[in-house]
C-alpha positions in Angstrom: 0.4 4.9 8.5 4.2 4.1 8.4 6.7 3.5 5.5 9.8 1.2 5.5 12.1 3.1 3.3 13.7 6.6 4.0 13.3 9.3 1.3 15.8 8.8 -1.5 16.3 5.1 -1.3 14.7 3.5 -4.4 11.6 3.6 -6.5 9.2 2.0 -4.0 8.4 2.2 -0.3 6.3 -0.4 1.8 3.2 1.3 3.4 2.4 -0.6 6.7 -1.3 -1.2 7.3 -3.1 -2.1 10.7 -2.9 -5.9 11.3 -6.6 -6.3 10.7 -6.5 -5.1 7.3 -6.6 -7.2 4.1 -3.9 -5.7 1.7 -5.1 -7.8 -1.2 -8.8 -6.4 -0.8 -7.5 -2.8 -0.5 -5.5 -3.2 -3.8 -8.5 -4.5 -5.4 -10.5 -1.5 -4.3 -7.8 0.9 -5.6 -7.8 -1.0 -8.9 -11.5 -0.2 -9.4 -10.4 3.4 -9.2 -7.6 2.8 -11.7 -4.8 3.0 -9.0 -2.4 0.3 -9.1 -1.2 -0.8 -5.6 0.8 -4.1 -5.0 -0.3 -5.9 -1.8 2.5 -7.0 0.4 0.9 -10.5 0.2 2.5 -10.8 -3.3 6.1 -10.4 -1.8 5.6 -12.7 1.2 8.1 -15.7 1.1 6.1 -18.7 2.0 3.2 -19.2 4.2 4.8 -17.1 7.1 2.5 -14.5 8.6 3.4 -11.0 7.3 2.3 -7.6 8.3 -0.3 -6.3 5.8 0.9 -3.5 3.6 1.2 -2.1 0.2 4.0 -1.4 -2.2 3.9 2.2 -3.3 5.7 3.5 -6.4 7.2 6.7 -5.1 6.9 8.4 -8.7 3.2 8.0 -8.5 2.7 8.6 -4.9 1.8 12.4 -5.6 -1.1 11.5 -8.1 -4.2 13.2 -6.7 -6.3 10.1 -7.2 -3.9 8.1 -5.1 -3.8 10.9 -2.4 -7.5 11.0 -2.2 -7.8 7.1 -2.0 -5.2 7.0 0.7 -7.0 9.7 2.8 -10.3 7.8 2.4 -8.4 4.6 3.4 -6.8 6.1 6.4 -10.1 7.7 7.6 -11.7 4.2 7.8 -9.0 2.9 10.2 
């Protein structure tokens, strides 16, 4: 998994997902565990194809629930 913003450059980063993944579905799975992730789909301008990803709040990225969710997610790729 890769991010788009270097450390210290804002409150959010964008976590890239593999092409075959559905960022909206992943955000919905996270929400069922009380983890809020914004799918990149929400930030796409127009119908142009975008790379799947998640907008991550840096201040909350150390939350143990998020870390555990991310580990399970990455293990499934």
